[in-house]
C-alpha positions in Angstrom: 30.4 22.4 1.1 33.5 21.4 3.0 35.8 18.6 2.4 34.4 16.6 5.3 30.8 16.7 4.2 31.8 15.6 0.6 33.6 12.6 2.4 30.6 11.6 4.4 27.4 12.9 2.6 28.3 13.0 -1.0 24.9 11.6 -1.9 22.7 12.9 0.8 20.3 15.8 -0.2 19.2 16.6 3.3 18.5 15.4 6.7 15.1 16.0 8.5 14.6 15.1 12.2 12.3 12.4 13.0 10.3 12.8 16.4 11.6 10.0 19.0 9.4 6.9 19.4 8.3 8.3 22.9 6.8 11.5 21.3 4.9 9.7 18.7 3.6 7.2 21.4 2.8 10.1 23.6 0.6 11.4 20.9 -1.3 8.3 20.6 -0.8 6.3 23.8 -1.7 2.7 24.3 -5.1 2.6 26.0 -5.9 -0.1 28.5 -8.4 -1.8 26.1 -5.8 -1.9 23.2 -3.1 -3.2 25.6 -5.2 -5.9 26.7 -6.3 -6.7 23.1 -2.5 -7.0 21.9 -1.4 -9.1 24.7 -4.3 -11.5 24.2 -3.5 -11.7 20.6 0.1 -12.6 21.4 -0.5 -14.9 23.9 -3.1 -16.8 21.7 -0.4 -16.9 18.9 2.2 -18.4 21.4 -0.2 -21.0 22.6 -0.9 -22.2 19.1 2.9 -22.6 18.4 3.5 -24.3 21.8 0.5 -26.6 21.1 -1.6 -25.4 24.0 -4.2 -24.1 21.6 -5.5 -26.3 18.9 -6.9 -23.4 16.7 -5.3 -22.1 13.5 -3.6 -18.9 13.2 -5.1 -17.1 10.2 -3.3 -13.9 9.3 -5.7 -12.2 6.8 -6.2 -8.8 5.4 -4.9 -6.4 2.4 -1.5 -6.9 0.8 -0.8 -3.2 2.0 -2.8 -0.5 3.5 -3.1 2.8 1.6 -6.7 3.9 2.6 -7.4 3.6 6.4 -11.2 4.1 5.9 -11.5 1.1 3.7 -9.1 -0.8 6.0 -11.1 0.1 9.1 -14.3 -1.0 7.4 -12.6 -4.4 6.7 -11.4 -4.6 10.3 -14.8 -4.2 11.6 -16.0 -6.9 9.3 -13.1 -9.2 10.3 -13.9 -8.7 14.0 -17.5 -9.9 13.4 -16.3 -12.9 11.5 -13.6 -13.6 14.2 -16.2 -13.9 16.8 -18.1 -16.3 14.7 -15.1 -18.7 14.1 -13.3 -18.1 17.3 -13.6 -21.9 18.3 -11.4 -22.9 15.5 -9.7 -20.0 14.1 -7.6 -17.2 15.6 -8.1 -14.3 13.0 -5.2 -11.7 13.0 -5.5 -8.6 10.7 -2.9 -8.1 8.2 -1.7 -4.6 8.4 1.2 -3.9 6.1 2.4 -0.5 6.0 6.1 -1.1 4.5 6.4 -2.8 1.0 9.7 -4.1 -0.3 10.3 -3.3 -3.9 12.1 -5.3 -6.4 13.1 -2.2 -8.2 11.1 0.9 -7.7 7.5 1.6 -6.7 5.4 2.9 -4.0 7.2 1.7 -0.6 4.0 1.9 1.6 1.9 4.1 3.9 4.8 5.1 6.4 7.0 6.0 3.5 4.5 8.0 1.4 1.1 8.2 3.0 -0.2 10.8 0.7 0.9 8.5 -2.4 2.3 11.7 -4.2 6.1 11.2 -3.8 6.1 13.8 -0.9 7.4 11.0 1.4 6.1 12.7 4.6 7.4 9.9 6.8 6.7 11.5 10.0 3.0 11.9 9.2 3.0 8.3 7.8 4.3 6.9 11.0 1.7 9.0 13.2 -1.2 7.7 10.9 0.1 4.2 11.1 0.2 4.2 14.9 -3.3 5.8 14.9 -4.7 3.2 12.6 -3.1 0.3 14.7 -4.5 1.8 17.8 -8.1 1.7 16.4 -7.5 -1.9 15.4 -6.5 -2.9 18.8 -9.4 -1.1 20.5 -11.7 -3.2 18.2 -10.4 -6.3 20.2 -8.7 -7.4 16.8 -5.1 -8.6 16.9 -2.9 -7.1 14.1 0.1 -8.6 12.1 2.7 -6.7 9.9 6.0 -7.3 8.1 9.1 -5.8 9.9 11.0 -4.3 7.2 12.6 -1.1 8.5 14.4 -1.9 11.5 13.6 1.4 13.3 9.8 1.2 12.8 9.2 -1.3 15.7 10.2 1.3 18.2 7.3 3.3 17.0 4.7 0.5 16.3 5.7 -2.6 18.0 3.6 -2.3 21.1 0.5 -2.6 18.9 1.5 -5.7 17.0 0.7 -9.5 17.8 2.5 -11.3 14.9 5.4 -10.2 12.7 6.6 -11.5 9.4 10.1 -11.3 8.0 9.8 -11.3 4.3 11.3 -13.6 1.6 13.8 -10.9 0.7 14.9 -10.2 4.4 15.0 -13.7 5.9 18.5 -14.0 5.2 19.5 -10.5 6.3 21.5 -10.3 9.5 19.8 -6.9 10.6 16.4 -8.6 10.5 17.6 -11.7 12.3 19.1 -9.4 15.0 15.9 -7.3 15.1 13.6 -10.5 15.4 15.5 -11.5 18.3 14.5 -8.6 20.4 10.9 -8.3 19.0 8.0 -8.9 21.6 5.8 -10.9 19.1 6.2 -14.4 17.5 8.0 -13.9 14.2 7.4 -16.0 11.1 10.4 -16.2 8.6 9.4 -16.8 5.0 11.3 -19.1 2.5 13.4 -17.2 -0.1 11.9 -16.1 -3.5 13.8 -19.0 -4.9 11.9 -21.5 -2.7 14.8 -22.3 -0.6 14.2 -23.1 3.1 17.6 -22.6 4.5 17.4 -18.9 4.8 14.3 -18.9 6.9 15.3 -21.8 9.1 18.7 -20.4 9.7 16.7 -17.0 10.3 14.7 -18.8 13.0 17.8 -20.2 14.6 19.6 -16.9 14.7 16.6 -14.9 16.0 16.2 -17.6 19.1 19.8 -16.5 20.1 20.8 -13.3 22.1 22.3 -10.7 19.9 23.9 -7.1 20.3 23.6 -4.5 17.8 23.1 -0.8 16.9 19.6 0.7 17.1 17.5 3.5 18.5 15.9 3.5 22.0 12.4 5.1 22.7 13.9 8.5 23.0 15.5 8.3 19.6 19.0 7.9 20.9 21.5 5.7 19.2 21.9 2.7 21.5 23.6 -0.9 21.8 20.5 -3.0 21.8 21.1 -6.4 23.7 18.4 -9.1 23.2 17.5 -12.2 25.0 16.5 -14.1 21.8 13.1 -14.9 20.6 11.8 -18.5 21.0 8.8 -18.2 18.8 10.2 -18.0 15.4 8.5 -20.4 12.7 8.5 -21.0 9.1 6.2 -19.6 6.5 6.0 -21.3 3.2 5.3 -18.9 0.3 6.5 -20.8 -2.7 9.2 -19.7 -5.0 11.1 -20.2 -8.2 7.9 -20.4 -10.1 6.5 -23.3 -8.3 4.3 -23.6 -5.1 5.4 -25.3 -1.9 2.0 -25.7 0.0 1.4 -29.4 -1.2 1.7 -32.4 1.2 5.1 -33.3 -0.3 6.5 -29.8 0.1 5.2 -29.6 3.6 6.7 -32.9 4.5 10.1 -31.7 3.3 9.8 -28.6 5.4 9.0 -30.8 8.4 12.1 -32.8 7.8 14.3 -29.7 7.5 12.9 -28.3 10.7 13.6 -31.5 12.4 17.0 -31.7 11.1 17.7 -28.2 12.4 16.2 -29.1 15.9 13.3 -27.0 15.5 9.6 -27.2 16.2 7.5 -28.4 13.3 5.6 -25.2 13.1 4.7 -24.3 9.4 2.3 -21.4 8.3 1.3 -21.6 4.7 1.0 -18.3 2.7 -1.7 -18.9 0.1 -0.7 -15.9 -1.9 2.7 -15.0 -3.7 4.3 -17.9 -5.5 1.8 -20.4 -3.9 -1.0 -18.8 -5.9 1.2 -17.6 -8.7 0.1 -14.2 -7.5 -3.2 -14.9 -8.8 -5.9 -14.1 -6.3 -8.5 -16.5 -7.6 -6.0 -19.3 -6.7 -5.9 -18.6 -3.1 -9.1 -20.4 -2.3 -7.7 -23.5 -3.9 -4.4 -23.2 -1.9 -6.6 -23.1 1.2 -8.8 -26.0 0.6 -5.7 -28.1 -0.2 -4.1 -27.0 3.2 -7.5 -27.7 4.9 -7.5 -31.2 3.4 -4.1 -31.8 4.7 -5.1 -30.9 8.3 -8.4 -32.9 7.9 -6.2 -35.9 6.9 -4.0 -35.9 9.9 -1.4 -33.2 9.3 -0.1 -31.6 12.4 2.6 -29.3 11.4 0.6 -26.6 9.7 -0.5 -24.1 12.4 -1.6 -21.2 10.3 -2.1 -19.7 6.9 -1.9 -16.3 5.4 -4.4 -14.7 3.0 -4.5 -11.5 1.0 -7.9 -10.1 1.2 -9.6 -6.7 0.9 -13.2 -5.4 0.5 -12.9 -5.8 -3.3 -11.1 -8.2 -5.6 -8.0 -7.6 -7.7 -5.7 -4.7 -7.6 -5.3 -1.3 -9.3 -2.5 1.0 -10.3 -1.9 4.3 -8.6 -3.6 6.8 -10.8 -2.3 10.3 -11.3 -5.5 11.6 -10.0 -6.1 9.8 -6.7 -9.9 10.7 -6.6 -9.8 7.8 -9.3 -8.7 5.0 -6.8 -11.2 2.3 -6.4 -12.5 2.0 -2.9 -11.4 -1.1 -1.0 -9.1 -2.4 -3.8 -5.3 -3.2 -3.3 -2.7 -1.0 -4.9 0.0 -3.7 -4.6 -0.7 -7.4 -5.0 -4.1 -8.8 -6.0 -6.5 -9.7 -3.2 -9.7 -11.8 -2.9 -12.7 -9.8 -2.0 -14.7 -9.8 1.2 -17.4 -12.4 0.1 -14.6 -14.8 -0.9 -12.6 -14.2 2.3 -15.8 -15.2 4.4 -16.3 -18.3 2.2 -12.8 -19.3 2.5 -12.6 -19.0 6.2 -15.9 -20.8 6.9 -14.9 -23.6 4.7 -11.5 -23.8 6.4 -13.3 -24.0 9.8 -15.7 -26.7 8.6 -13.1 -28.9 7.0 -10.4 -28.7 9.6 -12.5 -28.3 12.5 -12.9 -32.0 13.6 -9.1 -32.4 13.0 -8.2 -29.4 15.3 -10.3 -31.0 18.0 -8.3 -34.3 17.7 -5.2 -32.3 17.9 -6.3 -30.8 21.3 -7.1 -34.4 22.4 -3.7 -35.9 21.3 
């Protein structure tokens, strides 16, 4: 090893070339049906944020994807429920491939698709794109968290809604990236419950930026953006307390108004709002539905962590012991509970949503 490599790559074990986004996309190209589905999903979310569509945005699905077979079964069930509730709710499937870790742990399906520390990222990206394509061809919009700033070049054409997480809302890299994303973007409040990082993130992402990234051919490029006008706030609780209650929502409305932003709020029923206890998510949603019934107009959506089966599980050494349709990250409510929650939300908030349309 020469002196130059010691200066540059002292802690690097190796480099492996990643196929360019254009190559991965070429292997799983966007079909006409999938493109139409993604476009409809994005247009519907934008219409909700612009108050042209009175429905509620509902981002619902597994905390993370590790088993595409179980998640596709979930997608088929959600698609049928979406048809049933389409007059009041816009159901968007949560498809999270990347997981931020507080310290260490499984980083998600793209990073380690075989869950064995082999880190076959190229294969993970191929499989992630293939799954999103299948979801889009069902006619179901998909939502994800943008964690790695390179991944959107590979997957962004299949996403209808994007979240920026509590740990990254303050990140300049993620604010710049959000300014160029083609989807509406929800910024979560910080893990300590503070709203400033998310609100500043919304403002920053609405402005043009120039930054380094890659283009579809994998070439390092200076990316210049126009700014994203559809940033909004996601309340997920923090610092050991929830922030979905009417007082917290009113304070969030005031903070958005002070910043000159539209009063668009999505409530995350999971994370600190439910103390990471899945069986608390229905209580959070019922409270939010009651606020809408009683006249709240700023809550435009909710998020729910849901899977085929309830709870979560540790990743076993023998992967054949994994329980089917059960999360390996945060705990989820099961499918039967999900159906009940969403039908109850539609029933409680439905009349108020009609009144929103008439206002």
